C-alpha positions as CSV (number, residue, x, y, z in Angstrom):
1,M,-20.5,27.6,-83.6
2,F,-19.9,30.1,-80.8
3,S,-16.8,32.1,-80.1
4,F,-15.3,32.0,-76.6
5,A,-12.4,33.8,-74.8
6,R,-10.2,31.2,-73.1
7,L,-8.3,31.4,-69.8
8,V,-5.9,28.4,-69.7
9,S,-4.0,27.2,-66.6
10,F,-1.9,24.2,-65.8
11,I,-2.3,22.6,-62.4
12,S,0.4,20.2,-61.1
13,V,-1.0,17.4,-59.0
14,V,1.1,15.5,-56.5
15,V,-0.7,12.7,-54.7
16,A,0.6,9.8,-52.5
17,L,-0.7,6.6,-54.0
18,S,0.0,3.1,-52.8
19,G,3.0,4.4,-50.8
20,C,4.6,6.0,-53.9
21,N,4.7,9.6,-55.1
22,V,2.7,9.8,-58.3
23,T,2.8,13.0,-60.3
24,G,0.1,13.9,-62.8
25,S,-1.2,17.1,-64.3
26,L,-4.7,18.6,-64.7
27,E,-5.0,21.1,-67.5
28,L,-8.1,23.2,-67.1
29,S,-9.4,25.3,-69.9
30,L,-11.9,27.8,-68.6
31,S,-14.3,28.9,-71.4
32,L,-16.1,32.2,-70.9
33,P,-18.7,33.9,-73.0
34,T,-17.5,36.9,-75.1
35,D,-20.7,38.8,-74.3
36,P,-19.7,41.3,-71.5
37,S,-23.2,41.0,-70.0
38,L,-22.7,37.2,-69.5
39,R,-19.0,37.0,-68.9
40,P,-17.7,36.9,-65.3
41,V,-15.5,39.9,-64.5
42,G,-13.3,41.0,-61.6
43,M,-12.1,37.5,-60.5
44,T,-9.1,37.5,-58.3
45,T,-9.1,34.0,-56.9
46,V,-10.1,30.6,-58.2
47,T,-11.3,27.6,-56.1
48,V,-11.0,24.2,-57.8
49,T,-13.0,21.4,-56.2
50,A,-12.6,17.7,-57.0
51,T,-15.2,15.3,-55.7
52,P,-14.4,11.6,-55.9
53,P,-17.4,9.2,-55.8
54,G,-18.7,8.9,-52.2
55,E,-15.9,11.0,-50.7
56,T,-15.5,14.4,-49.2
57,P,-14.8,17.1,-51.8
58,I,-11.2,18.4,-51.9
59,S,-10.9,22.2,-52.6
60,N,-7.9,24.4,-53.2
61,T,-8.0,28.2,-53.7
62,S,-5.3,30.2,-55.4
63,V,-4.8,33.8,-56.7
64,V,-5.2,34.5,-60.4
65,S,-2.0,36.1,-61.7
66,E,-2.0,39.1,-64.1
67,S,-1.2,36.6,-66.9
68,G,-4.4,34.6,-66.1
69,T,-2.7,31.5,-64.6
70,F,-3.1,29.9,-61.2
71,A,-1.9,26.8,-59.3
72,A,-4.4,24.8,-57.2
73,G,-2.2,22.4,-55.1
74,E,-3.1,18.8,-54.6
75,L,-6.1,17.1,-56.1
76,P,-7.1,13.4,-55.9
77,I,-6.2,10.8,-58.5
78,G,-9.1,8.6,-59.3
79,E,-12.0,7.7,-61.6
80,D,-15.3,9.4,-62.1
81,V,-14.2,12.6,-60.3
82,Q,-16.4,15.7,-60.5
83,V,-14.4,18.9,-61.0
84,G,-15.8,22.4,-60.6
85,V,-14.5,25.9,-60.2
86,V,-15.7,29.0,-58.3
87,L,-14.3,32.5,-59.2
88,R,-14.4,35.2,-56.5
89,D,-13.6,38.9,-56.6
90,V,-11.5,41.0,-54.1
91,S,-14.5,41.2,-51.8
92,N,-14.9,37.4,-51.8
93,R,-18.2,37.6,-53.8
94,I,-18.7,34.8,-56.2
95,V,-18.6,36.2,-59.8
96,G,-18.2,33.0,-61.8
97,V,-19.0,29.3,-61.6
98,G,-18.1,26.3,-63.7
99,D,-18.3,22.6,-63.9
100,A,-16.7,19.9,-66.0
101,G,-20.2,18.7,-66.9
102,E,-19.2,15.1,-67.1
103,L,-17.2,12.9,-64.6
104,I,-13.5,12.7,-65.4
105,D,-10.6,10.4,-64.6
106,I,-7.5,12.0,-63.0
107,V,-4.6,9.6,-63.8
108,G,-1.1,9.6,-62.3
109,D,1.9,10.3,-64.6
110,Q,-0.5,11.6,-67.2
111,A,-1.9,15.0,-68.3
112,T,-5.7,15.2,-68.0
113,K,-7.3,17.9,-70.1
114,V,-10.6,19.3,-68.9
115,D,-12.7,22.0,-70.6
116,I,-14.9,23.9,-68.1
117,Q,-17.7,26.2,-69.1
118,V,-17.6,29.2,-66.8
119,R,-20.6,31.5,-66.4
120,R,-21.9,34.2,-64.1
121,P,-24.0,32.5,-61.4
122,F,-27.4,33.4,-62.8
123,V,-30.5,32.4,-60.9
124,Y,-33.8,31.9,-62.6
125,A,-37.4,32.1,-61.4
126,S,-40.4,31.0,-63.4
127,S,-43.9,32.3,-63.2
128,G,-45.4,29.8,-65.7
129,T,-45.7,32.5,-68.3
130,A,-42.2,34.1,-68.2
131,L,-38.7,33.2,-67.0
132,F,-36.9,35.9,-65.0
133,S,-33.2,36.0,-64.3
134,Y,-31.2,37.5,-61.4
135,D,-27.4,38.2,-61.4
136,P,-26.1,37.9,-57.8
137,T,-22.8,39.5,-58.9
138,L,-24.4,42.9,-59.3
139,D,-25.8,45.4,-56.9
140,P,-29.6,44.9,-56.7
141,R,-30.0,48.5,-57.7
142,D,-28.2,47.9,-61.0
143,Q,-30.7,47.9,-63.9
144,K,-29.1,44.6,-65.2
145,F,-29.6,42.8,-61.8
146,Q,-33.0,41.6,-63.0
147,G,-33.6,40.3,-66.5
148,R,-36.1,38.4,-68.5
149,V,-35.3,35.5,-70.9
150,T,-37.0,35.9,-74.2
151,G,-38.1,33.4,-76.8
152,L,-39.8,31.0,-74.4
153,T,-43.4,29.7,-74.3
154,N,-45.0,29.1,-70.9
155,P,-41.8,28.3,-69.0
156,Q,-42.4,26.3,-65.8
157,L,-39.0,24.9,-64.7
158,A,-35.4,25.8,-65.4
159,V,-32.7,23.2,-65.0
160,S,-29.0,23.7,-65.6
161,V,-27.5,21.0,-67.9
162,G,-23.7,21.1,-67.9
163,G,-23.8,24.8,-67.3
164,D,-23.4,25.6,-71.0
165,R,-27.1,24.9,-71.5
166,L,-30.3,25.7,-69.6
167,A,-33.2,23.3,-70.1
168,V,-36.5,25.2,-69.7
169,V,-39.5,22.9,-69.2
170,T,-42.7,24.4,-70.7
171,S,-46.2,23.1,-71.0
172,T,-45.3,20.7,-73.9
173,Q,-41.6,21.1,-74.6
174,V,-38.1,21.3,-73.2
175,Q,-36.6,24.4,-74.8
176,V,-32.8,24.5,-74.7
177,I,-31.0,27.7,-74.1
178,Q,-27.3,28.2,-74.9
179,T,-26.0,30.1,-71.9
180,A,-23.1,31.7,-73.7
181,T,-25.7,33.8,-75.6
182,N,-29.0,33.3,-73.7
183,Q,-30.6,32.2,-77.0
184,V,-33.0,29.3,-77.6
185,V,-31.2,26.7,-79.8
186,G,-33.7,23.8,-79.9
187,A,-36.8,22.2,-78.5
188,I,-37.8,18.6,-77.4
189,T,-41.5,17.5,-77.1
190,V,-42.4,16.1,-73.7
191,P,-45.7,15.0,-72.1
192,M,-47.9,17.7,-70.6
193,G,-48.3,18.5,-67.0
194,A,-44.7,18.9,-65.8
195,R,-44.5,19.2,-62.0
196,D,-40.7,19.0,-61.3
197,A,-37.4,18.4,-63.1
198,T,-33.8,17.8,-62.2
199,A,-30.5,17.2,-63.9
200,V,-29.1,13.7,-64.3
201,P,-25.6,13.8,-62.6
202,G,-22.6,13.4,-64.9
203,T,-24.7,13.6,-68.1
204,N,-26.4,16.0,-70.4
205,K,-29.8,14.7,-69.4
206,L,-32.7,15.7,-67.2
207,A,-35.6,13.9,-65.6
208,I,-39.1,15.4,-65.6
209,A,-41.9,14.5,-63.3
210,H,-45.4,14.9,-64.7
211,M,-49.0,13.9,-64.3
212,T,-48.5,10.5,-66.1
213,G,-45.0,9.5,-65.1
214,L,-41.3,10.2,-65.5
215,T,-39.6,11.4,-68.7
216,I,-35.8,11.2,-69.3
217,V,-34.7,13.9,-71.8
218,D,-31.3,13.7,-73.6
219,I,-30.2,17.2,-74.5
220,D,-27.4,15.9,-76.8
221,T,-29.6,13.7,-78.9
222,M,-32.7,15.9,-78.5
223,S,-34.7,12.9,-77.6
224,A,-37.1,11.8,-74.7
225,S,-38.2,8.5,-73.2
226,T,-41.2,8.2,-70.8
227,A,-42.0,5.6,-68.2
228,M,-45.8,5.6,-67.4
229,V,-45.8,5.2,-63.7
230,G,-48.7,7.4,-62.6
231,P,-48.8,11.0,-61.4
232,V,-45.3,12.0,-60.1
233,D,-45.0,15.1,-58.0
234,R,-41.2,15.3,-57.4
235,V,-38.2,13.7,-59.0
236,T,-34.5,13.2,-58.1
237,V,-31.7,11.2,-59.7
238,G,-28.8,9.3,-58.1
239,P,-26.9,6.0,-58.2
240,S,-28.4,2.7,-56.9
241,A,-26.3,0.2,-54.9
242,D,-24.9,-1.3,-58.1
243,G,-24.0,2.1,-59.6
244,T,-27.0,2.3,-62.0
245,L,-28.4,5.8,-62.3
246,V,-32.0,5.8,-61.0
247,A,-34.7,8.4,-61.3
248,Y,-36.7,8.4,-58.0
249,G,-40.2,9.7,-58.2
250,L,-42.4,10.8,-55.3
251,L,-46.1,10.1,-55.7
252,G,-48.7,11.5,-53.3
253,R,-46.7,14.5,-52.1
254,V,-48.0,15.9,-48.8
255,A,-47.3,19.6,-48.8
256,A,-46.4,21.2,-45.5
257,P,-49.5,23.0,-44.0
258,E,-49.6,26.8,-44.5
259,R,-51.7,27.5,-41.4
260,P,-50.3,27.7,-37.8
261,T,-50.2,24.4,-35.9
262,A,-53.4,24.8,-34.0
263,M,-55.3,25.7,-37.2
264,A,-53.8,23.0,-39.5
265,T,-54.0,19.3,-40.2
266,C,-51.2,17.2,-41.7
267,A,-51.8,13.8,-43.2
268,G,-51.5,11.8,-46.4
269,S,-50.0,8.7,-48.0
270,S,-46.9,8.9,-50.2
271,S,-45.0,6.4,-52.2
272,L,-41.7,6.0,-54.2
273,V,-41.2,4.8,-57.7
274,M,-37.8,4.0,-59.2
275,V,-37.0,4.1,-63.0
276,N,-33.7,3.2,-64.7
277,V,-32.4,6.3,-66.4
278,A,-30.8,4.3,-69.3
279,N,-34.0,2.3,-69.9
280,P,-37.1,4.0,-68.5
281,S,-40.0,1.6,-68.1
282,A,-43.1,1.1,-65.9
283,A,-42.5,0.3,-62.2
284,T,-44.6,-0.4,-59.2
285,P,-44.6,2.3,-56.5
286,I,-43.5,1.4,-53.0
287,P,-45.3,3.0,-50.0
288,F,-43.5,5.3,-47.6
289,P,-44.1,4.7,-43.9
290,A,-44.9,8.5,-43.5
291,S,-46.1,11.5,-45.3
292,I,-43.4,13.0,-47.6
293,S,-43.1,16.5,-49.1
294,D,-39.9,16.1,-51.1
295,I,-37.1,13.7,-52.0
296,A,-33.4,14.2,-53.0
297,A,-30.7,11.7,-53.9
298,A,-26.9,12.2,-53.5
299,P,-25.4,12.6,-57.0
300,D,-22.5,10.1,-56.6
301,T,-23.4,7.7,-53.8
302,P,-26.5,5.5,-53.1
303,M,-28.2,7.7,-50.6
304,L,-31.8,9.1,-50.7
305,F,-33.3,11.7,-48.3
306,V,-36.8,13.0,-47.7
307,T,-38.6,15.7,-45.8
308,Q,-41.4,14.8,-43.4
309,P,-43.7,17.8,-43.0
310,C,-45.9,16.4,-40.3
311,E,-43.1,15.1,-38.1
312,G,-41.0,18.2,-38.8
313,Q,-37.8,16.5,-39.9
314,V,-35.3,15.5,-42.6
315,A,-34.8,11.7,-42.9
316,K,-32.6,9.2,-44.8
317,V,-34.3,6.3,-46.6
318,M,-32.8,3.2,-45.0
319,G,-32.9,-0.5,-45.9
320,A,-33.3,-1.9,-49.4
321,V,-34.3,1.2,-51.5
322,E,-34.6,-1.0,-54.5
323,G,-36.7,-3.6,-52.5
324,S,-40.2,-3.6,-51.2
325,T,-39.8,-2.0,-47.8
326,L,-38.8,1.6,-47.0
327,T,-37.7,2.8,-43.6
328,L,-36.7,6.2,-42.5
329,Q,-34.0,7.5,-40.2
330,K,-34.1,11.0,-38.8
331,V,-31.0,13.1,-39.7
332,A,-32.2,16.7,-38.7
333,T,-35.1,18.5,-37.1
334,L,-36.9,21.1,-39.3
335,S,-40.2,22.6,-38.6
336,R,-42.7,22.1,-41.4
337,A,-40.0,20.5,-43.6
338,A,-41.0,21.2,-47.2
339,L,-38.1,21.1,-49.6
340,L,-34.6,19.6,-49.9
341,T,-31.8,19.0,-52.3
342,V,-28.3,17.5,-52.1
343,S,-25.2,19.5,-53.1
344,G,-21.7,18.2,-52.6
345,D,-21.5,16.2,-49.4
346,R,-24.4,18.0,-47.7
347,V,-28.2,18.0,-47.6
348,W,-30.0,21.3,-47.7
349,A,-33.6,21.7,-46.6
350,A,-36.2,24.5,-46.1
351,G,-39.2,24.6,-43.8
352,T,-41.2,27.1,-41.8
353,N,-41.2,28.4,-38.2
354,V,-45.0,28.8,-37.6
355,S,-46.8,31.9,-36.4
356,T,-48.7,32.3,-33.2
357,P,-52.3,33.2,-34.0
358,E,-54.8,35.1,-31.9
359,C,-58.3,33.9,-32.4
360,T,-61.7,35.0,-31.0
361,E,-62.1,31.6,-29.4
362,T,-59.8,28.5,-29.5
363,C,-57.8,28.4,-32.8
364,A,-58.7,25.3,-34.8
365,P,-58.6,24.0,-38.4
366,T,-62.1,25.4,-38.8
367,T,-61.2,28.9,-37.7
368,Q,-62.4,31.4,-40.2
369,I,-59.9,33.7,-42.0
370,Q,-61.8,36.1,-44.2
371,C,-62.2,39.8,-44.9
372,P,-64.6,41.5,-44.4
373,V,-65.1,39.9,-40.9
374,Q,-68.0,37.5,-40.9
375,T,-70.5,37.0,-38.0
376,N,-69.0,33.6,-37.2
377,E,-67.4,34.0,-33.8
378,D,-64.7,31.3,-34.5
379,R,-62.3,33.5,-36.5
380,L,-58.7,34.6,-36.6
381,R,-58.0,38.1,-35.3
382,W,-54.3,38.6,-35.9
383,V,-50.8,37.1,-35.4
384,M,-48.7,37.7,-32.3
385,D,-45.4,36.1,-33.6
386,G,-44.9,36.0,-37.3
387,A,-44.0,33.0,-39.4
388,S,-40.5,32.7,-40.9
389,I,-38.5,30.5,-43.2
390,A,-36.2,27.9,-41.5
391,M,-33.3,26.2,-43.1
392,V,-31.0,23.3,-42.2
393,S,-27.8,21.9,-43.7
394,V,-26.5,18.5,-42.7
395,A,-23.7,16.2,-43.9
396,L,-24.7,13.1,-45.8
397,T,-23.5,11.1,-42.7
398,G,-26.1,12.9,-40.6
399,N,-23.5,14.9,-38.7
400,D,-22.7,18.6,-38.5
401,A,-26.2,20.0,-38.7
402,V,-26.4,23.8,-39.2
403,T,-29.7,25.6,-38.7
404,L,-30.6,29.0,-40.0
405,N,-33.8,30.9,-39.0
406,L,-34.4,33.8,-41.3
407,P,-36.0,36.9,-39.8
408,D,-39.8,36.9,-40.0
409,R,-41.2,38.9,-42.8
410,R,-43.1,42.2,-42.2
411,E,-45.2,43.9,-44.8
412,T,-46.7,47.4,-44.6
413,A,-50.2,48.4,-45.9
414,I,-50.8,52.0,-46.7
415,D,-54.1,53.9,-46.5
416,T,-54.5,55.9,-49.7
417,A,-57.1,58.0,-48.1
418,D,-54.3,59.7,-46.3
419,L,-52.8,62.2,-48.7
420,A,-49.4,61.9,-47.0
421,L,-49.5,58.1,-47.3
422,Q,-48.3,57.8,-43.8
423,H,-51.3,56.1,-42.2
424,A,-50.1,52.5,-42.3
425,Q,-50.5,49.1,-40.7
426,V,-47.4,46.8,-40.2
427,L,-48.4,43.2,-40.7
428,K,-46.8,40.0,-39.3
429,A,-46.8,36.9,-41.4
430,L,-49.5,34.4,-40.8
431,S,-47.7,31.9,-43.1
432,A,-44.4,31.7,-44.9
433,V,-44.1,28.9,-47.4
434,P,-41.0,27.8,-49.3
435,V,-42.0,27.0,-52.8
436,D,-38.7,25.9,-54.3
437,L,-35.0,26.1,-53.6
438,V,-31.7,25.7,-55.4
439,V,-28.1,25.5,-54.0
440,L,-25.6,27.6,-55.9
441,P,-22.1,26.2,-56.6
442,G,-19.8,26.4,-53.6
443,G,-22.7,25.9,-51.1
444,Q,-22.5,29.4,-49.7
445,Y,-25.7,30.7,-51.3
446,I,-29.1,29.2,-51.5
447,S,-31.9,30.7,-53.6
448,L,-35.5,30.4,-52.5
449,V,-38.8,31.4,-53.8
450,T,-41.6,31.8,-51.2
451,T,-45.1,32.9,-50.7
452,S,-46.5,34.6,-47.5
453,R,-49.8,35.7,-46.1
454,Y,-50.6,38.5,-43.7
455,Y,-53.8,39.0,-41.9
456,V,-55.4,41.3,-39.3
457,E,-59.1,41.9,-38.6
458,D,-60.6,45.3,-38.0
459,F,-60.2,46.1,-34.3
460,D,-60.1,49.9,-34.5
461,V,-62.2,52.4,-36.5
462,S,-59.1,53.5,-38.4
463,I,-57.8,50.0,-39.3
464,P,-59.9,47.8,-41.6
465,C,-59.6,44.1,-42.1
466,L,-56.5,43.4,-44.2
467,D,-55.6,40.1,-46.0
468,V,-52.3,40.4,-47.9
469,T,-50.4,37.8,-50.0
470,T,-46.8,38.3,-51.2
471,A,-44.2,36.3,-53.2
472,D,-40.5,36.6,-52.9
473,W,-37.2,35.6,-54.6
474,M,-34.4,35.4,-52.1
475,L,-30.7,34.7,-52.1
476,V,-29.6,33.4,-48.7
477,D,-26.0,33.7,-47.5
478,M,-25.3,30.7,-45.3
479,A,-21.8,32.1,-44.4
480,S,-23.3,35.2,-42.8
481,S,-26.7,33.7,-41.9
482,S,-28.5,36.4,-43.7
483,V,-30.6,37.3,-46.7
484,A,-28.1,38.7,-49.2
485,Q,-30.7,39.8,-51.8
486,R,-34.4,39.8,-52.0
487,V,-37.0,40.8,-54.6
488,R,-40.6,41.0,-53.7
489,T,-42.2,39.7,-56.9
490,S,-45.8,40.5,-56.0
491,C,-47.9,41.9,-53.2
492,T,-51.7,41.9,-53.3
493,I,-54.4,42.9,-50.8
494,T,-56.9,40.3,-51.8
495,Q,-59.8,41.3,-49.6
496,R,-60.7,44.4,-47.6
497,D,-63.7,46.2,-46.2
498,V,-66.0,47.9,-48.7
499,G,-65.1,51.6,-49.1
500,E,-61.5,51.1,-47.9
501,D,-58.6,51.6,-50.3
502,W,-55.3,50.2,-48.9
503,I,-52.2,49.3,-51.0
504,C,-49.0,47.5,-50.4
505,D,-46.1,49.8,-49.5
506,T,-43.2,50.0,-51.9
507,P,-40.3,47.8,-50.8
508,P,-36.7,49.2,-50.3
509,L,-34.7,50.2,-53.3
510,G,-33.5,47.2,-55.2
511,Q,-36.1,44.9,-53.8
512,D,-39.1,45.7,-56.1
513,H,-39.7,43.6,-59.2
514,A,-38.4,45.2,-62.4
515,F,-41.0,43.6,-64.7
516,E,-44.6,42.6,-64.1
517,A,-45.7,41.2,-60.8
518,F,-45.6,37.4,-60.6
519,I,-45.8,34.5,-58.2
520,P,-42.7,32.2,-58.7
521,A,-43.5,28.6,-59.3
522,S,-39.9,27.4,-59.4
523,V,-36.3,28.5,-59.1
524,G,-33.1,27.2,-60.8
525,A,-29.4,28.3,-61.1
526,L,-26.6,27.6,-63.5
527,F,-24.6,24.7,-62.1
528,G,-27.0,24.7,-59.2
529,A,-28.6,21.7,-57.4
530,R,-32.4,21.5,-57.1
């Protein structure tokens, strides 16, 4: 039993229904942790968002009074409405997020009571051996900006379930964390080889993709059911045409190539398998007509989207999804489309703007990239224009596409033979690969984990051949089209000429990892969509 401080408000709802004015009330009880390090602080406004099934979300923002009450204007009357809140401070920074957890019915002429767990918008990154947390409400230079969740064994994926609990998928278990205290409160045994996981909309369940199939985990009953459908790479959950919740699994994922266009090949066969969440059982995969790198279902309407890395686009799955034939309809262009998810009424996807390589001969898939430089004449020399992360957001209808091209990454290598540590080489990215993404509540911020590679061969007596790999956690602000926060989680010069001793330069203050260096395998966020 946990103790919470409660902020209670009463919201009058007036909605025109069937030509009549119908008055109802929505009583929101916002539950916050008492632990100061976990409790949202400084909120001055509250945005309440109600999302009826298959409709555009309706949001109202109001000022929090000194007494802790607010009024949020009109909200829709209806069944199975998703209700969430976003708390902002005086600078409009998001300091708290919350969700009803389950779908609710807002009824006219009646009072509807809803308890919403509100938390700081923590973001998590997993290395496979540890789970790290980031608090976007803090200055990156604050010592509490980066944290490490203890009590976990080989964490691989972190999925928010109802916001009050975080499900951490490990090598053999789902460990459940109570987010009011950040303490592990239980564990559920699951099959080995987890590759992906997602929350089941409107429930306290999650779906896990692993090497032998799909597993549905119920956090409330602490139970798991598995459908043996073969090796599943990615999983998403959404309603079918008849309203049944379905777990869609991607088999034969084709990852977006890391190398530049002239030096890469892109091909492969992918298929889709569908499993009833309420009754998981074996099913026959259906082939996709193209190579697919990721899938994402709308949470409250029968829509399924995919990324096509070879074609460089985001597409909607058309036709009878539950049938035997799958067709694809392009909804947005995205170079090296790699990842996507659906949040609210929009699709969010990440890809890569490729670099421009300079080779000794014609750049080709067989072109050699290796330090120290080999005698083979067909080799990469350096990069002229660096690779960068590209993002796109598009409405479920396929309209209103917004593209964001992040600045290309630059890394600096330092020659330790120079006592002043000023002899340096600035490197442009040969590749920039989005590994995982999650959309934070409100849709303003997207968190990404990425890996990048930098390369230059020796072309001067003072510059050796350098081959550098880095990993990053990033918080992207879609409103300002910028990277709001960044942590370089690792930087390694993997190969260099014998006798040379170059190191990665220290990143700016607040951008270096506070714990051990690691390469993120996944990213998650409280109340986030991944």
